[in-house]
VOBA-1610 file (N, C-alpha, C; in pm, whole numbers, padded with zeros to 5 digits, always signed):
BEGIN
Met+00609-01645+00590Met+00480-01586+00627Met+00389-01579+00504Lys+00264-01626+00519Lys+00168-01614+00410Lys+00129-01468+00392Ile+00094-01433+00269Ile+00059-01293+00242Ile-00067-01254+00318Ser-00157-01350+00342Ser-00278-01321+00420Ser-00241-01290+00566Asp-00137-01356+00617Asp-00090-01326+00752Asp-00031-01186+00758Ala+00041-01147+00651Ala+00100-01013+00645Ala-00007-00906+00648Val-00121-00931+00581Val-00233-00836+00583Val-00280-00812+00725Asn-00286-00917+00804Asn-00336-00905+00940Asn-00233-00846+01037Leu-00105-00871+01011Leu-00001-00831+01105Leu+00056-00693+01078Arg+00053-00649+00954Arg+00122-00525+00919Arg+00061-00404+00987Arg+00145-00321+01045Arg+00106-00193+01103Arg+00202-00086+01052Ser+00156+00035+01041Ser+00243+00145+01002Ser+00345+00171+01113Arg+00473+00174+01079Arg+00578+00193+01178Arg+00647+00328+01155Arg+00656+00404+01261Arg+00713+00540+01251Arg+00842+00557+01331Thr+00885+00451+01398Thr+01010+00454+01473Thr+01098+00338+01427Tyr+01218+00369+01378Tyr+01307+00268+01321Tyr+01435+00257+01403Val+01498+00141+01392Val+01628+00118+01455Val+01735+00171+01360Ala+01828+00246+01412Ala+01931+00310+01329Ala+02039+00209+01289Gln+02000+00116+01203Gln+02096+00019+01152Gln+02057-00019+01009Ala+02154-00067+00937Ala+02132-00101+00796Ala+02041-00223+00781Ile+01967-00227+00672Ile+01889-00346+00639Ile+01985-00457+00596Lys+01960-00579+00639Lys+02047-00692+00606Lys+02065-00703+00454Thr+02187-00737+00414Thr+02220-00748+00272Thr+02129-00849+00201Ser+02100-00959+00267Ser+02013-01061+00205Ser+01873-01007+00184Tyr+01825-00922+00276Tyr+01693-00862+00261Tyr+01692-00761+00147Val+01801-00686+00134Val+01811-00588+00026Val+01801-00657-00109Lys+01869-00769-00123Lys+01863-00844-00249Lys+01722-00893-00278Lys+01656-00946-00175Lys+01519-00994-00194Lys+01425-00879-00232Leu+01442-00765-00169Leu+01359-00648-00201Leu+01382-00602-00344Asn+01508-00594-00385Asn+01537-00551-00522Asn+01485-00650-00625Asp+01491-00778-00593Asp+01435-00879-00684Asp+01284-00862-00697Ala+01217-00838-00584Ala+01071-00818-00585Ala+01035-00691-00661Ile+01113-00585-00642Ile+01089-00458-00712Ile+01106-00477-00862Glu+01209-00550-00901Glu+01233-00575-01044Glu+01115-00647-01108Lys+01058-00744-01037Lys+00942-00817-01089Lys+00821-00724-01101Cys+00798-00642-00999Cys+00685-00548-01003Cys+00699-00450-01120Asn+00819-00398-01140Asn+00843-00304-01250Asn+00819-00369-01385Ala+00863-00494-01399Ala+00848-00564-01527Ala+00701-00584-01562Ile+00618-00610-01461Ile+00476-00634-01485Ile+00400-00503-01504Ser+00435-00402-01423Ser+00353-00281-01415Ser+00395-00168-01508Gly+00522-00168-01548Gly+00573-00055-01626Gly+00613+00063-01538Leu+00610+00044-01406Leu+00654+00148-01313Leu+00807+00149-01305Asn+00861+00247-01234Asn+01005+00259-01216Asn+01034+00269-01065Ile+00985+00170-00990Ile+01002+00167-00845Ile+01149+00148-00812Gln+01196+00220-00709Gln+01339+00214-00673Gln+01355+00205-00522Leu+01450+00123-00479Leu+01487+00112-00338Leu+01608+00203-00312Val+01594+00293-00218Val+01702+00386-00184Val+01743+00362-00039Leu+01873+00342-00018Leu+01924+00308+00115Leu+02009+00421+00171Glu+02007+00432+00303Glu+02093+00526+00376Glu+02078+00670+00324Asp+01954+00714+00312Asp+01926+00852+00269Asp+01813+00906+00356Glu+01850+00981+00458Glu+01750+01034+00551Glu+01701+01172+00513Val+01760+01231+00408Val+01730+01370+00372Val+01581+01395+00345Pro+01511+01311+00267Pro+01370+01341+00240Pro+01280+01340+00363Phe+01326+01278+00473Phe+01244+01263+00592Phe+01266+01372+00697Lys+01347+01472+00666Lys+01382+01575+00763Lys+01260+01644+00823Lys+01154+01661+00742Lys+01034+01731+00790Lys+00923+01634+00830Ser+00954+01506+00833Ser+00852+01407+00866Ser+00848+01383+01017Leu+00751+01303+01059Leu+00737+01268+01200Leu+00798+01131+01229Leu+00874+01078+01133Leu+00938+00948+01152Leu+01069+00964+01228Lys+01105+00862+01302Lys+01229+00862+01377Lys+01326+00759+01318Asn+01448+00803+01288Asn+01555+00718+01234Asn+01522+00659+01097Ala+01432+00721+01021Ala+01401+00673+00886Ala+01516+00710+00793Arg+01571+00610+00725Arg+01686+00634+00639Arg+01684+00551+00511Asn+01579+00472+00493Asn+01564+00389+00373Asn+01422+00404+00321Tyr+01406+00396+00190Tyr+01271+00409+00136Tyr+01258+00343-00001Ile+01135+00306-00030Ile+01097+00260-00164Ile+01027+00378-00230Ala+01082+00424-00342Ala+01024+00536-00415Ala+00935+00482-00526Leu+00809+00523-00525Leu+00713+00482-00627Leu+00715+00586-00738Val+00772+00548-00850Val+00801+00639-00961Val+00728+00594-01086Gly+00669+00689-01158Gly+00602+00657-01283Gly+00542+00782-01343Lys+00464+00764-01447Lys+00399+00878-01513Lys+00289+00935-01424Gly+00223+01042-01469Gly+00133+01116-01380Gly-00014+01088-01397Asp-00053+00980-01464Asp-00195+00953-01488Asp-00255+00870-01375Asp-00388+00860-01374Asp-00458+00792-01265Asp-00432+00642-01261Ile-00417+00578-01377Ile-00388+00435-01378Ile-00253+00410-01313Thr-00156+00497-01342Thr-00025+00483-01278Thr-00037+00501-01128Arg-00118+00595-01083Arg-00140+00613-00939Arg-00197+00485-00876Glu-00292+00427-00945Glu-00352+00303-00895Glu-00249+00191-00888Lys-00165+00182-00990Lys-00060+00079-00991Lys+00042+00104-00880Cys+00072+00231-00853Cys+00164+00262-00743Cys+00109+00209-00611Gly-00021+00225-00589Gly-00083+00172-00469Gly-00079+00021-00465Tyr-00116-00041-00574Tyr-00125-00188-00581Tyr+00012-00253-00561Tyr+00109-00211-00641Tyr+00241-00275-00634Tyr+00321-00227-00514Gly+00298-00103-00472Gly+00362-00056-00350Gly+00319-00139-00230Glu+00190-00168-00221Glu+00141-00249-00109Glu+00190-00393-00119Lys+00207-00443-00241Lys+00267-00576-00256Lys+00403-00581-00190Leu+00481-00475-00213Leu+00615-00469-00155Leu+00609-00449-00004Val+00510-00373+00044Val+00491-00355+00188Val+00464-00489+00256Leu+00376-00567+00198Leu+00343-00697+00256Leu+00460-00794+00245Phe+00535-00784+00136Phe+00655-00865+00121Phe+00756-00831+00230Ala+00774-00702+00255Ala+00865-00658+00361Ala+00817-00702+00498Thr+00686-00700+00520Thr+00629-00747+00646Thr+00666-00893+00671Gly+00668-00971+00565Gly+00706-01112+00576Gly+00850-01131+00619Met+00933-01028+00605Met+01073-01033+00651Met+01090-00959+00784Asn+00978-00925+00846Asn+00977-00853+00975Asn+01040-00714+00965Leu+01030-00653+00847Leu+01073-00515+00831Leu+00953-00422+00853Gly+00978-00305+00908Gly+00873-00207+00927Gly+00858-00118+00805Thr+00738-00067+00781Thr+00711+00020+00668Thr+00612+00130+00707Cys+00615+00238+00631Cys+00518+00345+00651Cys+00497+00417+00518Trp+00373+00422+00474Trp+00339+00496+00352Trp+00357+00646+00378Met+00419+00716+00282Met+00443+00859+00294Met+00384+00931+00173Gly+00272+01000+00195Gly+00212+01079+00088Gly+00257+01224+00094Gly+00282+01272+00215Gly+00328+01409+00235Gly+00439+01410+00338Phe+00477+01531+00380Phe+00582+01549+00480Phe+00718+01496+00433Phe+00740+01497+00302Phe+00873+01472+00249Phe+00888+01555+00123Asp+01011+01585+00087Asp+01041+01670-00027Asp+01077+01583-00147Lys+00989+01580-00247Lys+01012+01497-00364Lys+01140+01535-00438Lys+01175+01664-00432Lys+01294+01711-00504Lys+01422+01659-00440Leu+01414+01616-00315Leu+01532+01569-00245Leu+01549+01417-00251Cys+01456+01349-00316Cys+01464+01203-00326Cys+01577+01163-00422Asn+01656+01068-00381Asn+01771+01024-00459Asn+01729+00915-00559Val+01655+00958-00662Val+01602+00863-00760Val+01638+00907-00901Asn+01628+00812-00992Asn+01651+00839-01134Asn+01517+00848-01205Leu+01486+00964-01261Leu+01359+00985-01331Leu+01380+00984-01481Lys+01296+00908-01549Lys+01294+00911-01695Lys+01200+01023-01739Glu+01203+01056-01865Glu+01118+01164-01917Glu+00970+01134-01891Gly+00900+01232-01836Gly+00757+01217-01809Gly+00725+01150-01677Glu+00828+01113-01599Glu+00804+01045-01471Glu+00809+01143-01354Met+00752+01099-01244Met+00751+01177-01121Met+00757+01082-01003Val+00796+01135-00888Val+00788+01059-00763Val+00648+01075-00708His+00577+00966-00695His+00439+00970-00644His+00437+00966-00491Leu+00492+00860-00436Leu+00490+00837-00291Leu+00620+00772-00249Leu+00648+00776-00121Leu+00757+00699-00063Leu+00700+00599+00036Ile+00769+00488+00050Ile+00740+00393+00156Ile+00866+00383+00241Ala+00862+00439+00360Ala+00975+00424+00452Ala+00986+00277+00488Ile+01109+00227+00497Ile+01128+00085+00527Ile+01255+00069+00610Gly+01252-00025+00703Gly+01371-00046+00783Gly+01349-00143+00897Thr+01452-00161+00975Thr+01448-00249+01091Thr+01371-00180+01204Val+01286-00254+01270Val+01207-00199+01380Val+01210-00295+01498Lys+01182-00241+01615Lys+01166-00326+01732Lys+01035-00403+01721His+01029-00517+01787His+00908-00599+01779His+00786-00526+01834Lys+00805-00459+01948Lys+00693-00389+02012Lys+00677-00249+01955Leu+00552-00206+01939Leu+00524-00070+01896Leu+00563+00028+02005Ser+00609+00147+01964Ser+00630+00253+02061Ser+00494+00302+02110Leu+00494+00379+02217Leu+00368+00431+02271Leu+00295+00512+02165Arg+00368+00596+02094Arg+00306+00680+01989Arg+00248+00593+01878Glu+00319+00490+01841Glu+00270+00399+01737Glu+00146+00325+01784Lys+00142+00287+01911Lys+00024+00220+01965Lys-00099+00310+01959Ile-00080+00438+01993Ile-00191+00533+01992Ile-00244+00551+01850Leu-00152+00571+01755Leu-00194+00592+01616Leu-00258+00467+01558Ser-00206+00351+01594Ser-00264+00226+01548Ser-00406+00208+01603His-00424+00244+01729His-00557+00234+01790His-00657+00326+01719Ile-00611+00447+01687Ile-00698+00541+01616Ile-00738+00485+01480Phe-00641+00425+01412Phe-00669+00367+01280Phe-00778+00260+01290Trp-00761+00166+01382Trp-00857+00057+01392Trp-00992+00104+01445Phe-00991+00206+01530Phe-01117+00258+01584Phe-01199+00326+01475Asn-01130+00396+01383Asn-01199+00471+01278Asn-01225+00388+01152Arg-01188+00264+01155Arg-01198+00179+01038Arg-01344+00163+00992Lys-01366+00164+00862Lys-01501+00142+00808Lys-01544-00002+00832Asn-01676-00024+00827Asn-01727-00159+00837Asn-01783-00202+00701Arg-01831-00326+00696Arg-01883-00380+00570Arg-01995-00294+00511Lys-02084-00249+00598Lys-02201-00175+00551Lys-02161-00046+00480Lys-02065+00026+00536Lys-02024+00153+00478Lys-01939+00136+00353Ala-01873+00021+00340Ala-01779+00001+00230Ala-01838-00074+00112Thr-01965-00114+00120Thr-02022-00198+00014Thr-02163-00155-00025Arg-02200-00195-00146Arg-02337-00190-00194Arg-02363-00324-00261Val-02458-00401-00208Val-02481-00536-00261Val-02626-00551-00307Phe-02641-00626-00418Phe-02772-00649-00477Phe-02776-00793-00527Gly-02881-00863-00492Gly-02897-01000-00539Gly-02806-01096-00466Asp-02766-01203-00536Asp-02682-01306-00476Asp-02539-01256-00459Val-02484-01280-00341Val-02348-01235-00309Val-02262-01358-00279Pro-02157-01385-00359Pro-02072-01501-00333Pro-01991-01484-00205His-01955-01596-00142His-01886-01590-00013His-01750-01523-00024Trp-01683-01540-00141Trp-01549-01482-00155Trp-01553-01329-00157Phe-01668-01271-00191Phe-01679-01125-00191Phe-01654-01070-00051Trp-01716-01133+00049Trp-01700-01083+00186Trp-01558-01107+00237Gly-01495-01215+00192Gly-01354-01235+00228Gly-01267-01124+00171Gly-01296-01085+00047Gly-01222-00976-00015Gly-01247-00843+00054Val-01371-00816+00088Val-01405-00690+00156Val-01338-00681+00292Asp-01341-00790+00368Asp-01281-00789+00501Asp-01131-00760+00493Ala-01062-00815+00393Ala-00919-00788+00376Ala-00898-00643+00332Ala-00986-00593+00246Ala-00973-00454+00198Ala-00994-00355+00312Leu-01080-00390+00408Leu-01104-00302+00522Leu-00980-00285+00609Lys-00882-00373+00593Lys-00758-00365+00669Lys-00649-00290+00593Ser-00680-00239+00475Ser-00578-00174+00393Ser-00551-00032+00441Pro-00426+00013+00434Pro-00394+00152+00469Pro-00448+00247+00363Ser-00480+00370+00405Ser-00529+00471+00310Ser-00501+00609+00368Ala-00503+00709+00282Ala-00475+00845+00326Ala-00576+00890+00429Phe-00527+00937+00543Phe-00610+00984+00653Phe-00709+00878+00701Asn-00677+00751+00671Asn-00760+00637+00712Asn-00903+00647+00659Arg-00920+00712+00546Arg-01056+00729+00491Arg-01111+00601+00430Leu-01023+00517+00375Leu-01063+00402+00294Leu-01179+00442+00203Pro-01151+00520+00100Pro-01258+00579+00018Pro-01319+00485-00086Val-01276+00360-00089Val-01319+00268-00195Val-01454+00207-00161Leu-01543+00207-00260Leu-01674+00144-00246Leu-01679+00020-00334Phe-01707-00095-00274Phe-01717-00221-00347Phe-01864-00251-00376Arg-01894-00276-00501Arg-02031-00310-00542Arg-02036-00455-00589Cys-02144-00523-00551Cys-02165-00661-00597Cys-02310-00677-00640Thr-02331-00707-00766Thr-02465-00730-00820Thr-02470-00869-00879Asp-02531-00962-00808Asp-02538-01102-00853Asp-02401-01156-00895Gly-02301-01126-00814Gly-02167-01179-00839Gly-02077-01093-00923Asp-02131-00987-00986Asp-02049-00894-01062Asp-01995-00788-00966Val-01863-00783-00953Val-01799-00699-00851Val-01717-00588-00914Ser-01730-00468-00859Ser-01649-00354-00904Ser-01602-00276-00782Ala-01502-00189-00804Ala-01449-00105-00698Ala-01430+00036-00753Ala-01472+00136-00674Ala-01467+00273-00725Ala-01439+00373-00613Val-01384+00487-00653Val-01365+00601-00563Val-01432+00722-00627Thr-01453+00825-00548Thr-01518+00945-00602Thr-01423+01028-00688Gly-01293+01020-00657Gly-01196+01101-00729Gly-01189+01245-00681Lys-01260+01276-00572Lys-01266+01413-00522Lys-01145+01449-00435Phe-01077+01349-00379Phe-00970+01375-00284Phe-00836+01329-00338Asp-00729+01395-00293Asp-00595+01351-00326Asp-00572+01210-00274Tyr-00493+01135-00344Tyr-00449+01001-00304Tyr-00554+00892-00322Glu-00674+00924-00369Glu-00778+00820-00378Glu-00741+00707-00475Tyr-00672+00740-00583Tyr-00637+00635-00678Tyr-00527+00544-00624Tyr-00438+00599-00542Tyr-00342+00514-00472Tyr-00416+00420-00377Asp-00512+00476-00303Asp-00592+00395-00209Asp-00670+00287-00282Leu-00717+00318-00403Leu-00792+00222-00483Leu-00704+00101-00516Gly-00579+00127-00557Gly-00488+00018-00589Gly-00456-00068-00469Ile-00433-00004-00355Ile-00404-00079-00232Ile-00522-00168-00194Ala-00642-00110-00197Ala-00761-00186-00158Ala-00789-00301-00253Lys-00763-00281-00382Lys-00784-00389-00479Lys-00693-00507-00450Leu-00567-00478-00415Leu-00475-00588-00382Leu-00525-00664-00260His-00563-00592-00156His-00613-00658-00035His-00736-00743-00066Phe-00824-00691-00152Phe-00945-00766-00188Phe-00906-00898-00255Glu-00812-00894-00349Glu-00767-01015-00418Glu-00718-01119-00317Ile-00641-01072-00220Ile-00585-01162-00119Ile-00697-01225-00037Gly-00791-01143+00007Gly-00902-01194+00088Gly-00997-01284+00011Ala-01009-01260-00120Ala-01097-01341-00205Ala-01028-01470-00250Leu-00903-01488-00209Leu-00823-01607-00242Leu-00802-01623-00391Gly-00777-01512-00456Gly-00748-01517-00599Gly-00835-01420-00677Gly-00820-01425-00808Gly-00895-01335-00894Gly-00807-01223-00946Glu-00866-01139-01030Glu-00788-01032-01092Glu-00877-00911-01119Trp-00823-00792-01092Trp-00896-00668-01115Trp-00865-00608-01251Glu-00964-00544-01309Glu-00945-00457-01424Glu-00895-00323-01370Trp-00794-00264-01436Trp-00745-00134-01392Trp-00849-00026-01418Gly-00846+00078-01338Gly-00934+00192-01358Gly-01043+00203-01255Asn-01097+00324-01242Asn-01207+00348-01150Asn-01331+00271-01197Ser-01397+00204-01106Ser-01511+00117-01135Ser-01469-00007-01214Gly-01340-00041-01206Gly-01291-00163-01271Gly-01358-00287-01213Met-01377-00389-01298Met-01446-00511-01259Met-01347-00617-01210Phe-01398-00705-01124Phe-01317-00813-01067Phe-01358-00945-01129Thr-01260-01022-01172Thr-01283-01157-01224Thr-01232-01258-01124Asn-01320-01342-01072Asn-01282-01443-00976Asn-01241-01570-01049Asn-01122-01623-01017Asn-01074-01744-01084Asn-01128-01870-01018
//
């Protein structure tokens, strides 16, 4: 599956099949996590057969998760969003279900190894799912798409706008975000592109990282500068 196809197909899944993830998939996930950690400096970890952190969540049969672990600064939060979503889309390509978890889990109960100065930022529930969405998942998915921002609300454009900008924006509009706010504003001034959040709400820097990745995919390449109001370089 192409990563652009994963952007279009991926939905948040809250109901899982109570069975182990295939061994071959576990190896592929750990390989992908190792690559992300080497590039980002994060300490992302895959934890299997541990349902304890999800006891207070609304997920059903959740027993596996990707723990996004790193230091507590905003750049790290942005990287958690960016590389976490990379892993989400990678998992989508293997027909695994995923769900971003910002709350409704106990960080102290996560079975992870923390180095000095590190913390658990977010979890991504992951596991085997049925092909069809449950009724509850269909309702929540409909709400997400109904409340989705459009190009006008998500952008500020001035002067000449390259075609790849709109491809990037359209992909970013499909990115998951806390409470479906999609708080990222994309600016384009004669081809100079930046992305920013207000920083007023929790999770905005995670959302910024996720949206930047989606933009790269939709723009068919390019690279973002880390940080709020970071600039985009199109290759």
